[in-house]
N, C-alpha and C positions, 0 to 999 in steps of 0.2 A: 533100405536105409543106412539103419543101424550097426548091421555087421559089416558095411563097409567100410566105417571106422572103427570099426573094436580092433584091438591089439595093433592098430596103427602105432610107429616107431619117428622118431625125428627122423631117421632116414629114411624112411618111406615116404614122406612127405618131401624129403628131397629138396628143390631149389626154393620151393614155397616158404617152406620153414626157414631157411636161410634170408629169403626176401623180409617176411614176418620179423624175424631175430632183428634182422638191421633196423626195419622201421620203427621198432620198440626203443632199442639201443638208441637211435635220433630223439624219439621221444623224449627220453630219459634228459638227454642232453640239451633239446629244448627248454624241459622245464628245471634246469638246475638253477636256483635263482644266483647269480651274480655278487660277489661277494668285496664290497669295498676297504681300501686298503688296509685301513686302520680296524677294520669289523671281522668279530670271530667268527667263524667260519659255524652255520647253525643247522647245515641238514648231514645228514647220515653220510657214510660212504657203505655204497652197495654193491656187494662181489656177489656173482651168481659163476655156472657154469663149470668145467673141468680145469685142472690144474690150479686152482688160485694156492697162492705161495705166498706165508706173510714171513717175514724172519727180521733179523735185526744186523745192521752193515756198518760198522765203525759210528756205533750210536746211534745209527738215524733206524728206521720203521721201513722196509723193504715190503712193496704191495705188487701184487701181481695179479689182476683179475683172468677170471678164468675163459674160458671160450666155449660158446654155446652151437658156434656154427663156423663152415668153412665156406669161403677162406673170411677172418677175419682177423684185424690188427688188435695185438695183444697190448691191453691197456697198465702203466705201470704209475706206482706213485714213491716216493721218497719223503717221509716225513718227519721233522724235524722236533726236539724236545722243545716245550713251552711253543709253539709256532700258532699263530692265530689260525692260519689253513688246516689245521688238525681237526678231525671228525668230531662232534660229540660223542658218537657211536660210530659201530661198524656193523652192519650187517651182513650176514653169508646166508643167500638161500641156496638151499640144495647143494649140489654139483659135488664138487671134493679137490682135494688139493694136498696142502700141509702147512703145519705152523708149529713154530721151535718154540720152545721152552724159553729161549730169550726175550722171544718177542712176546708172549706171556708177561713176564715181567714188567718187560717196557710198557705195554698197555697199563700193566695194573699202576705206574706209575705215574703217567701220564693220566689216569682215571677215565680210560676209554671204554668202555662195556665194548664186548664182543657180543652181537646176539647171531642163534644159529637157529635158523629156520628150515624145517621139514619142506618138503614139494607141496602138499597138502596145505600149508602155511601155520602150521603147528610149530610152536616156539620150541624146539628139542634142549637147548642150554643156554646160558649164559655165563661167562665168565670178563672178569677183568674190573667187576665194579668193587668200588669202595663201600665200606657199611656192611657187610656180610654177617656180622655177630649181632644179636639178638639184644634190644634194652630191655632187662629186667623189669622196669616199672612199665613199659609199656604192651608186655607178654603180660604181666599180671590184667592189665588194662582189658587186655583181648580177651582173658579167660572169665576175668569178671563178667564182662557184657555180654559175653557168649552166653553165660549162666541165667541170666535175668533178662525175663521176656521184656517187660518196658523198656527196659536199656537199649537190648536189641532192638525195639520199632524207632526208638528216640535215635538211633543210628540210623539205621535205614530209609526212614520215611524220606530224609532231606536229597537222598543219591536217588532215590527212585522220583522225588518231585521234580530235580533235575533233569533225569533221563526224561520222563514224559515233556519238558519243556521245548527239550532237544530235538525229540520226535516229534512236534507241532509245528517247528521250524520247519525240517523235511518234507510234513507232508504240506505246509504252506507252500510253500520255495525252494524245493527240490525234484517233486516227484510231478508228473503228467497232469493233469485234471480229468476226473473220473467220478463215476460214484461212489466204489467204494473209498475213495480218495479222501472224499465229502462226510460220508459214514464214519472212515476213521478219523477224522478230525472232530467230529460232533461228539466220539466217545474220550477221546483223549482230553477234551476238554470239560466233559460231565466230569472225570475220574481226578483232572486236576481239580477241581472246585470241590467235591465230595473229600477228596485229601485234607484239603485247609482247611471244611467244616468240621468234619470228622472221621481222623486219621484213624486205622486201624488198630484192635488191640492187639496184633499178635501178627509178626510177619508171614506166616503162611497166607492170613487174608490181603497182606499188603502184596504180596508178591503173584495173588491170584489178579488182585485189578492191573496189576504191573501186567500180568500175562494177556488181559483182556486189552489191554492199550496196544501190546506188541503186536498181535493177533490181526487187528483192524489194520495196523502200521504196516507190515509185511504184505497183508491182502493186497492192500493197494499198489504192490511193488506189480502188481499182474498187469498193471499200464502201459510197464515198459517193455519196449520194440526193442529185441536186438536187432542191429542192422548188419546183414552178411554180403558177402565178396567172395567172387572164387568157387562157388557153390558147386559146379560140373566138375571142378578138377578135386573137392575138397567135399565133398560134401556132410551134412552136419543131421543130429538127429531133429527129428520136429518139435521135440518136447524142448529144444536151445532156442526154437523161436521168439517165445515168451518167456516169463519168470513165472513158475507154478506155486512154489511151495521153498520155505527156507529149510526142510527138511529133506534129506534124501528120498527119490520117487521111490527106489525101491525097498523101501521100509522092510519088507522081509528079509533084506540080508543087513541090514545094517540097522542100528538106531540114531537118530538127530541127524545134525547136520555134520558133522565131522570130517566123515569121507564126501567131499561134495561131487555131485553127479548132475549138476549144472555149472557152467559157466559163471553167472552170477554167485553161484554160492562159493565156486572156487575163488573168488576174487574176494570173499568178503571173507574169508578165512584167515589169507594171507592179511587180510587188511587189521582183523582181529590177533591176528600173532602179531603182527608190529604194534597195536595199541598193549596185548599184555605183554609185552617186552619192557615199553616206557613206565606201566606202573609197576610190573615186577622188581624193577630197578630202584624205581622210587620206594615199595616199602623195606627192599634191603638194605637201602642208606639212610631209612627212620630208623631200622632196628624194630620193626617189627618183623611176627614171624608170618610167613603168607601160609603157610597152611591154617590159622588158627583163623577161620572165617566169621565174623558176626551175623552177616546175613544167610550165606551161603553154607552149607554143610560141604566136609570134606568127602568129594567123590572118588578121588583115587591120589597115590601120594606124586602125582606128574601137575595135578589140577590143583593147583592152591587156591581154596575159597576166599580167603581175604584179599586175593589178588581180583577175584571175579565179584566180591563188593565193589570194591573201589572202580573197577570196568564199566559200572551199567550206567552212568550217566553218560559217559565218553563213547559209548557204542556208536549211536545217530552220530556223531562228530563224524567216525572215520565211515559211517556207511556213507556219507556226502563223497569220497574220495571215489568209490565205486560207482556210482550213482552218475558223478560227472565223466567218468570215464564211459560210463555204457549210453549215454544220451550224447555222446560228443564223436565216439570213433566207431569207425566200421570194422568189423572184428571178421578173420577167416577162418576156415576148421584148423589151420596150421597151426593157430594160436592156440589150441588145446590136444591134447590127447587123451582119448579115451580109452580106457584098460578096456582089461578081460573082464573085470567084477564090475563094469560102470562107472569107476570112480573118473571123474576127471580132472586131470592137470594142464598146470600154464605152461605155457613155452616160457622157459626164463626169463627174456626178456622182458614179454610179457609183467611176468611175476617181478621184476625189478622195476617198470613205471608203475605197478599198482604201489608196491612196497612205498616208493618214491612221493605217489600224491599223498600216500596217507601221512608222512612224515610231515607232508606239506600244511593237511588238516592240522595236524597235531600242533605243528609251530603257529600257523594260526589262530588257535586255542591256548598257544602259551605254555606247550608241551614237548619244548623242541628239547629241550636235555633234562639230564637226570636231577 
């Protein structure tokens, strides 16, 4: 069964790929919030596919969406300076196309950041945001706090406490009943109580107790059952029917969860990519250095540790977007492409829907704008 979907391509998936692309595109349209006449647009403009174009014509920004299937009606937008219908940000998911220098200037003038996500949901680049230079006082605060263990703990403990509260919310109201869920709730409550009574003396201890809660939390996700359709035409690996681990199953080939081998992890990566973009914009705009983490160490130049610090309490918030999709939708093998190395990719229109759902969660939480 596994071999039957390895090396699959959109072309091989044929009409089912096009049908599922149209399904997810319709879902995006259905869930796009209606804007009142005097209300500023709060949701991002999400682009994907091949042939995306962003340019300037007569002082206006002209945007053409890409194509993900055939036949498809190409969508276009003309944005005017200062208009209420202008999006707070533009998110470009994978795909290809062109972007002019004049368009970059237009976006910078209107303070509309452009986020570029790779096919795996990771943030590739961000352009057009204001406040890119660092504030010297805030930079000094980061260095000072980072070098003092007591100050690190004072900074990090509230973030982890808020993450545990949001995790409890998910366990109690957004995950199906199971023995593992009840055990995870018990663990989270105990850790929350211990944090209040006796905070850890160092960040390593704090991360250890947070890891204990996270382990039980994601173990409770094993109660999720993905619903599938059209399996005769598009078979799926048996391990896709249930959720097993946040990490890739074939850990001998890769470490961690950055290259997802399961549909839920692939969707989570997209959701976290959107969250990372939101937080990074805020960090840049505030004048902090995203590379100087307080709680996290700098792992690599492209993984800004201060951004990951501030993401911690918000991760369970965006988890809800994926949990909602998993429990409400019936998926098809045509929604995903399994590569030769076992990495799972999303249909671009499904990626658009995951992105939109995540943006909605962040908007409800008060993070719709940078």
